[in-house]
C-alpha positions in Angstrom: 263.9 115.0 30.9 260.9 115.0 28.5 259.5 111.6 27.8 259.7 110.4 24.2 256.1 110.0 22.8 254.9 106.5 22.3 254.2 107.2 18.7 257.8 108.1 18.1 259.0 104.9 19.8 256.6 102.8 17.7 257.8 104.5 14.5 261.4 103.9 15.4 260.6 100.3 16.3 259.0 99.7 12.9 261.9 101.2 11.0 264.6 99.4 13.0 262.7 96.1 12.7 262.6 96.4 8.9 266.3 97.4 8.7 267.6 94.8 11.1 265.6 92.1 9.2 268.0 92.6 6.3 271.0 91.2 8.1 269.9 89.6 11.4 270.6 85.8 11.5 267.6 83.6 12.2 268.8 82.8 15.7 268.7 86.5 16.6 265.2 86.8 15.2 264.1 83.9 17.3 265.2 85.7 20.4 262.7 88.5 19.8 260.1 86.0 18.6 260.5 84.3 22.0 259.9 87.7 23.8 256.9 88.3 21.6 255.4 84.9 22.4 255.8 85.5 26.2 254.4 89.0 26.0 251.4 88.0 23.9 250.6 85.2 26.3 250.8 87.6 29.2 248.6 90.0 27.4 246.0 87.3 26.8 246.0 86.4 30.5 245.8 90.0 31.6 243.0 91.2 29.2 240.1 89.8 31.3 241.6 91.5 34.4 241.9 94.7 32.5 238.2 94.6 31.5 237.1 93.9 35.1 239.5 96.5 36.5 238.5 99.3 34.2 235.0 98.8 33.0 233.4 98.0 36.4 234.6 101.2 38.2 234.0 103.4 35.2 230.3 102.3 35.1 230.0 102.6 38.8 231.3 106.2 38.6 228.2 107.1 36.5 226.0 106.6 39.5 227.6 109.6 41.3 225.6 112.1 39.2 222.1 110.8 38.9 219.5 112.6 37.0 217.9 113.0 33.5 220.9 114.9 32.2 223.1 111.9 33.0 220.9 109.5 31.1 220.6 111.8 28.1 224.4 112.3 27.9 225.2 108.6 28.3 222.6 107.7 25.7 223.9 110.2 23.2 227.6 109.3 23.8 226.9 105.6 23.3 224.7 106.3 20.2 227.5 108.4 18.7 230.1 105.8 19.4 228.1 102.9 18.1 227.0 104.9 15.0 230.7 105.7 14.2 231.5 102.0 14.4 228.8 101.1 11.9 229.7 103.9 9.6 233.3 102.7 9.7 232.2 99.2 8.9 230.1 100.2 5.9 232.8 102.5 4.5 235.4 99.7 4.8 233.0 97.2 3.3 232.6 99.5 0.3 236.3 100.5 -0.1 238.6 97.7 1.2 237.5 95.0 -1.3 238.8 97.3 -4.0 241.8 98.8 -2.2 243.3 95.7 -0.7 241.9 92.8 -2.7 245.4 92.5 -4.3 246.9 91.9 -0.9 244.8 88.9 0.0 246.8 86.6 2.3 249.2 89.4 3.3 248.8 88.4 6.9 248.6 84.7 6.5 252.3 84.1 7.2 252.1 86.1 10.4 250.2 83.3 12.2 252.0 82.0 15.2 254.0 78.9 14.7 254.8 79.6 11.0 258.4 79.8 9.6 260.3 81.4 12.5 259.3 80.0 15.9 260.3 81.1 19.4 262.9 79.1 21.4 260.2 78.3 24.0 256.9 79.6 25.2 254.9 79.6 28.5 251.2 79.1 28.5 249.3 81.7 30.6 245.6 80.8 30.3 243.2 83.5 31.5 241.1 82.6 34.5 237.9 83.8 32.8 237.0 84.4 29.2 236.6 87.9 27.8 232.8 87.9 27.3 232.2 86.7 30.9 234.6 89.3 32.2 232.7 92.0 30.3 229.3 90.9 31.5 230.6 90.6 35.1 232.1 94.1 34.9 228.9 95.6 33.7 226.8 93.9 36.4 229.2 94.8 39.2 229.5 98.4 37.9 225.7 98.8 37.7 225.3 97.2 41.1 227.7 99.7 42.7 225.9 102.6 41.0 222.4 101.4 42.1 223.1 100.6 45.7 225.4 101.9 48.5 228.4 99.9 47.3 231.1 102.2 48.7 233.3 99.4 50.2 233.2 97.4 46.9 233.7 100.6 44.9 236.8 101.4 47.0 238.1 97.9 46.2 237.3 98.3 42.5 239.1 101.7 42.5 242.2 100.0 44.0 242.1 97.2 41.5 241.7 99.7 38.7 244.8 101.6 39.9 246.8 98.3 39.8 245.5 97.6 36.3 246.4 101.1 35.1 249.8 100.7 36.7 250.5 97.5 34.8 249.4 99.1 31.5 251.5 102.2 32.1 254.6 100.6 33.5 254.7 97.1 31.9 252.5 96.8 28.8 253.1 100.2 27.2 256.9 100.2 27.7 257.1 96.7 26.2 255.1 97.6 23.1 258.0 99.1 21.1 260.0 96.0 21.6 257.0 93.9 20.7 256.4 95.9 17.5 260.1 95.8 16.7 260.1 92.0 17.0 257.0 91.8 14.9 258.4 93.7 11.9 261.8 92.0 12.3 260.0 88.7 11.8 258.0 90.0 8.9 261.1 91.3 7.2 263.0 88.1 7.8 260.1 86.1 6.3 259.7 88.5 3.3 256.2 89.7 4.0 256.9 93.2 5.2 256.2 94.9 1.8 252.7 93.5 1.3 251.9 94.2 4.9 253.0 97.8 4.7 251.1 98.3 1.5 247.9 97.3 3.4 249.1 99.5 6.3 249.2 102.7 4.2 245.8 102.1 2.7 244.1 101.5 6.1 245.7 104.7 7.4 244.3 106.8 4.4 240.8 105.4 4.9 240.9 106.1 8.7 242.0 109.7 8.3 239.1 110.2 5.8 236.7 108.7 8.3 237.9 111.0 11.0 237.1 114.1 8.9 233.8 112.7 7.8 232.8 111.8 11.4 233.5 115.3 12.7 231.6 116.9 9.8 228.6 114.7 10.4 228.6 115.3 14.2 228.6 119.1 13.8 226.1 119.1 10.9 223.7 117.1 13.1 224.3 119.3 16.1 223.9 122.4 14.0 220.6 121.2 12.6 219.3 120.6 16.1 220.6 123.8 17.7 220.4 126.0 14.5 224.0 127.0 14.9 226.5 127.3 12.0 228.2 123.8 12.1 231.4 125.0 10.5 231.8 127.9 12.9 231.1 125.6 15.8 233.7 123.1 14.5 236.2 126.0 14.1 235.5 127.1 17.7 236.5 123.6 18.9 239.9 123.7 17.1 241.9 124.7 20.1 240.8 121.5 21.8 241.6 119.6 18.7 245.1 121.0 18.5 245.7 120.5 22.3 244.6 116.8 22.0 247.0 116.3 19.1 249.8 117.1 21.5 248.6 115.5 24.7 247.1 112.3 23.2 244.8 112.3 26.2 241.1 113.2 26.5 241.5 113.7 30.2 244.4 116.1 29.9 242.6 118.2 27.3 239.4 118.6 29.5 240.3 122.3 30.6 240.7 123.4 26.9 237.7 121.3 25.8 235.6 122.9 28.5 236.5 126.4 27.6 235.8 125.8 23.9 232.5 124.2 24.7 231.4 127.2 26.7 232.5 129.4 23.8 229.9 127.5 21.7 227.2 129.0 24.0 226.7 125.9 26.1 225.5 126.7 29.6 228.3 126.4 32.2 226.5 123.8 34.3 225.9 121.6 31.3 229.4 121.9 29.9 230.9 121.2 33.3 229.0 118.0 33.4 229.1 116.7 29.8 232.8 117.4 29.0 234.3 115.3 31.8 231.8 112.6 31.3 232.3 112.4 27.5 236.0 112.4 27.9 235.6 108.9 29.4 232.9 107.4 27.2 232.4 109.3 24.0 234.9 107.5 21.7 233.7 107.7 18.1 237.0 108.2 16.4 238.6 105.4 18.6 236.0 102.8 17.7 236.1 103.7 14.0 239.9 103.0 13.9 239.5 99.7 15.6 236.7 98.6 13.4 238.6 99.6 10.2 241.8 97.8 11.3 239.9 94.7 12.3 238.0 94.6 9.0 241.2 94.9 7.0 242.9 92.1 8.8 239.8 89.9 8.7 239.2 90.6 5.0 242.8 89.9 3.9 242.9 86.6 5.8 239.6 85.4 4.3 237.5 85.6 7.5 233.8 86.3 7.7 233.3 90.1 7.5 229.5 90.1 7.3 227.4 92.7 9.1 226.0 90.1 11.5 229.5 89.4 12.8 230.6 93.1 13.1 227.3 94.2 14.6 227.8 92.2 17.8 231.5 93.2 17.7 230.7 96.9 17.5 228.2 96.7 20.4 230.7 94.9 22.6 233.4 97.3 21.6 231.3 100.3 22.6 231.1 99.1 26.1 234.8 98.4 26.4 235.5 102.0 25.2 234.2 103.2 28.6 237.3 101.4 30.0 239.8 103.4 28.0 242.0 105.0 30.7 244.1 108.2 30.5 247.0 106.1 29.1 248.2 106.3 25.5 247.0 103.2 23.8 244.6 102.4 26.6 241.6 102.0 24.3 243.2 99.5 22.1 244.4 97.5 25.1 240.9 97.3 26.4 239.6 96.3 23.0 242.1 93.4 22.3 240.0 91.0 24.4 236.9 91.6 22.3 238.9 91.4 19.0 240.5 88.1 19.9 237.2 86.7 21.3 235.2 87.5 18.1 237.8 86.9 15.4 240.5 84.8 17.1 243.3 86.9 15.8 246.8 85.7 16.8 249.4 87.9 18.6 251.0 89.1 15.3 247.7 90.3 13.9 246.9 92.0 17.1 250.3 93.7 17.0 249.6 95.1 13.6 246.3 96.5 14.8 248.1 98.1 17.8 250.7 99.6 15.5 248.1 101.3 13.2 246.0 102.4 16.2 248.9 104.1 18.0 250.2 105.6 14.8 246.9 107.5 14.6 246.2 107.8 18.3 246.7 111.6 18.4 244.2 112.1 15.6 241.7 109.8 17.3 241.9 111.5 20.6 241.6 114.9 18.9 238.5 113.8 17.1 237.0 112.4 20.2 237.3 115.6 22.3 236.2 117.8 19.3 233.1 115.7 19.0 232.4 116.3 22.7 231.6 119.9 21.7 228.9 118.7 19.2 227.4 116.4 21.8 227.4 119.1 24.4 225.5 121.4 22.1 222.7 118.8 21.7 222.5 118.1 25.4 222.3 121.8 26.1 219.5 122.2 23.6 217.5 119.3 25.2 218.2 120.6 28.7 216.9 124.1 27.8 213.8 122.8 26.2 212.7 119.9 28.4 214.7 119.8 31.6 214.9 123.4 32.8 214.6 122.2 36.4 217.3 119.6 36.1 220.3 121.5 37.5 223.5 119.5 38.2 
């Protein structure tokens, strides 16, 4: 039997949550609020483990293909991802104060402990904070890549498999119930209309950012390689369409590889850049997270200055390497950074998850399409400066 897409489950959960809030008694709403409290506490405890289990082996894997081409590709991938995050911030800083200023305080009543409370809760404190986990993961990953750390790398791969299993079999299946309970509570408290109003505006801005990001990437690649950027973008459309259906960069690699070669990229370059970029080139993913975080922070009166978001974007660009081939994996990896920098409670994080997953297919499609533009640049550099660097 074909599995129901996560996006469809989330959409149904939102609609059912709103509808059920019209007639559910408070005691029934508190049952789901209790589940949400337990789930969010578990998530908070698990996030540092997730970062350790995904970031460390992902960075260690980069050591398997040493050489100048590796450094160039990694540098460009990180630069593109970080730039997309900053572009998202500046666009949100220009537009959101006008679009959602009338919805100030829309998320205030979502804070934990207000109005409808759970029957009970269990504290699950993490054994290590998020920033420490991220730094430790980077150090361990770099160490494994630099030295002969095969025994440790094997242990990291096993731990990564456990983390991915928990994401795929526990967290992701529970998300629709969590989102249902979140919108059920919002409807019961009378805040769902204002929240959905903000929701729609955020989605519109993010879709516009996706289009602008792809155009900028291919215009830049076209200027460097002297290729028609619009024709190059059109050549990558099969990969874009495939990613819309699979919602997985990894699953789309065969199509992305073929489209990239059709751009004129050398076989050995495309065979190296496409799989690597599928795991670390996440411009459309980071712009969604930045936009959602800005919107929630702005409406709750938090500090949204560039200084705060600059550090947030840089940390986020590292966690994007941890995004596994699981729908919603990137936002799961990013939750720790979001909570660490902004202190969002579980309800606010749930809204960000909802928006992210609602646009997950478009984000994945944008990521893999942009891989073609990045491959064009790497191929140009390789032809000009690194003719002897053969992978």
